[in-house]
VEXBANU-312269 format. One record per residue (C-alpha): x, y negated, z; residue in one letter. Coordinates in Angstrom, 2 decimals. Each point is the difference from the previous one (the first is absolute). Example, Ala and Ser with C-alpha at 12.3 -4.5 7.8 and 13.67 -1.06 7.14 Angstrom:
residues 2
+---------+---------+---------+------+
!       u !       v !       w ! code !
+---------+---------+---------+------+
!   12.30 !    4.50 !    7.80 !    A !
!    1.37 !   -3.44 !   -0.66 !    S !
+---------+---------+---------+------+
This chain:
residues 117
+---------+---------+---------+------+
!       u !       v !       w ! code !
+---------+---------+---------+------+
!  -95.36 !    1.13 !   35.69 !    X !
!    1.02 !    3.55 !   -1.16 !    X !
!   -1.33 !    2.15 !    2.96 !    X !
!   -3.23 !    2.50 !   -0.80 !    X !
!   -1.15 !   -0.25 !    3.67 !    X !
!   -3.52 !    0.00 !    0.88 !    X !
!   -1.99 !   -2.45 !    0.62 !    X !
!   -3.36 !   -0.57 !    1.21 !    X !
!   -2.11 !   -3.45 !   -0.86 !    X !
!   -3.92 !   -1.17 !   -0.72 !    X !
!   -1.25 !   -0.72 !   -3.17 !    X !
!   -0.93 !   -3.80 !   -0.12 !    X !
!   -1.94 !    0.46 !   -3.25 !    X !
!   -0.61 !    1.59 !   -2.94 !    X !
!   -0.80 !   -2.01 !   -3.81 !    X !
!   -2.05 !    1.30 !   -1.84 !    X !
!    1.71 !    1.13 !   -3.35 !    X !
!    2.21 !    2.86 !   -0.82 !    X !
!    3.84 !   -0.92 !   -1.43 !    X !
!    0.73 !    2.69 !   -2.39 !    X !
!   -1.59 !    2.41 !    2.05 !    X !
!    0.88 !   -1.47 !    3.66 !    X !
!   -2.08 !   -1.12 !    2.21 !    X !
!    1.56 !   -3.44 !    1.29 !    X !
!   -0.27 !   -1.11 !    3.78 !    X !
!    1.93 !   -2.37 !    2.22 !    X !
!    1.81 !    1.99 !    3.92 !    X !
!    1.07 !   -1.69 !    3.04 !    X !
!    2.67 !    2.26 !    1.53 !    X !
!    2.56 !   -1.04 !    2.34 !    X !
!    3.69 !   -0.41 !   -0.71 !    X !
!    0.43 !   -0.46 !   -3.72 !    X !
!    0.73 !   -3.98 !    0.11 !    X !
!   -0.83 !   -1.08 !   -3.58 !    X !
!    1.38 !    2.07 !   -2.04 !    X !
!   -3.00 !    1.77 !   -1.35 !    X !
!   -2.24 !   -2.66 !   -0.36 !    X !
!   -1.44 !   -0.06 !   -3.98 !    X !
!    1.62 !    3.40 !   -0.37 !    X !
!   -1.17 !    3.23 !   -0.78 !    X !
!    0.84 !    3.56 !    2.32 !    X !
!   -1.25 !    2.72 !   -0.33 !    X !
!   -2.67 !    1.10 !    3.83 !    X !
!   -1.79 !    2.74 !    0.98 !    X !
!   -3.01 !   -0.83 !    1.65 !    X !
!   -1.66 !    2.13 !    2.10 !    X !
!   -3.89 !   -0.35 !   -0.61 !    X !
!   -1.31 !    2.95 !    3.10 !    X !
!    1.91 !    2.79 !    1.61 !    X !
!    0.02 !    3.90 !   -0.16 !    X !
!    1.35 !    2.93 !    1.44 !    X !
!    3.25 !    1.51 !   -1.45 !    X !
!    2.35 !    2.08 !   -0.28 !    X !
!    2.99 !   -1.92 !    1.42 !    X !
!    4.14 !    1.85 !    0.03 !    X !
!    3.30 !   -1.69 !    0.58 !    X !
!    0.78 !   -1.16 !   -3.74 !    X !
!    3.08 !    2.75 !    0.19 !    X !
!   -1.75 !    2.69 !    0.11 !    X !
!   -1.28 !   -0.50 !   -3.63 !    X !
!    2.48 !    0.21 !   -2.53 !    X !
!    0.08 !   -0.84 !   -4.03 !    X !
!    1.46 !    2.94 !   -2.87 !    X !
!   -1.19 !   -1.77 !   -3.47 !    X !
!   -2.03 !   -2.22 !    0.51 !    X !
!   -2.56 !    1.19 !    2.81 !    X !
!    0.07 !    0.21 !    3.87 !    X !
!   -0.09 !    2.75 !    1.79 !    X !
!   -0.09 !    1.81 !    3.56 !    X !
!    0.75 !    3.28 !    0.99 !    X !
!   -2.21 !    2.36 !    1.78 !    X !
!    0.94 !    1.81 !    3.15 !    X !
!    0.10 !    3.18 !   -1.88 !    X !
!    2.39 !   -1.55 !   -2.66 !    X !
!   -2.66 !   -0.91 !   -2.50 !    X !
!    0.64 !   -3.18 !   -1.87 !    X !
!   -3.01 !   -2.24 !   -0.29 !    X !
!   -0.34 !   -2.99 !   -2.22 !    X !
!   -1.59 !   -3.17 !    1.22 !    X !
!   -1.43 !   -3.80 !   -0.38 !    X !
!    1.52 !   -1.92 !    3.12 !    X !
!   -1.48 !   -3.10 !    0.37 !    X !
!    0.57 !   -3.28 !    1.95 !    X !
!    3.24 !   -0.07 !    2.63 !    X !
!   -1.49 !   -0.52 !    3.03 !    X !
!    1.06 !   -0.87 !    3.80 !    X !
!    1.04 !    3.37 !    1.13 !    X !
!    0.43 !    1.88 !   -3.84 !    X !
!   -1.01 !    0.75 !   -3.58 !    X !
!   -4.22 !    0.24 !   -0.85 !    X !
!    0.15 !    2.81 !   -2.52 !    X !
!   -3.26 !   -0.07 !   -1.66 !    X !
!   -0.68 !    3.33 !   -1.70 !    X !
!    1.77 !    3.04 !    0.00 !    X !
!   -0.23 !    0.96 !    3.54 !    X !
!   -3.15 !    2.18 !    2.08 !    X !
!   -0.28 !   -0.20 !    3.67 !    X !
!    1.83 !    2.68 !    1.75 !    X !
!    3.11 !   -0.41 !   -2.49 !    X !
!    2.84 !    0.73 !    2.32 !    X !
!    3.44 !   -2.21 !   -1.50 !    X !
!    3.12 !    1.24 !   -0.48 !    X !
!    3.25 !   -2.24 !    1.28 !    X !
!    1.93 !    0.25 !   -3.88 !    X !
!    3.44 !    1.59 !    0.21 !    X !
!    1.39 !   -3.63 !   -0.17 !    X !
!   -2.16 !   -1.24 !    3.58 !    X !
!    1.95 !    2.69 !    1.77 !    X !
!    3.11 !   -0.10 !   -0.96 !    X !
!   -0.43 !   -4.11 !    0.95 !    X !
!   -1.62 !    1.23 !    3.16 !    X !
!    3.00 !    2.64 !    0.90 !    X !
!    2.36 !   -2.45 !   -0.72 !    X !
!   -1.54 !   -2.75 !    2.05 !    X !
!    0.19 !    2.24 !    2.68 !    X !
!    3.36 !    1.12 !    0.08 !    X !
!   -0.24 !    3.75 !   -1.33 !    X !
+---------+---------+---------+------+
């Protein structure tokens, strides 16, 4: 397949065994054909819902293996990104309610270029 697109499926069976610390399960999903029959793939299974901070992924920048966002006061905050979601990326830790993010110079430059300024 080659693409890393998000696909939704339904777990049809969970086997009562662990294989090298992994849970083995059957999943039904549309559009895969027979590519992964009997194959091992990495999946993320949502088991519950919670409130989360979701921000545009371009507000997160990486440096020295850590992920950062910049607040409007210029302070960089280390964050722990989570899963990509429909309208951004989930932030698991590092942000507090009321924090206001500032677009990085890279985002601002891209916006100016798009506007033809």
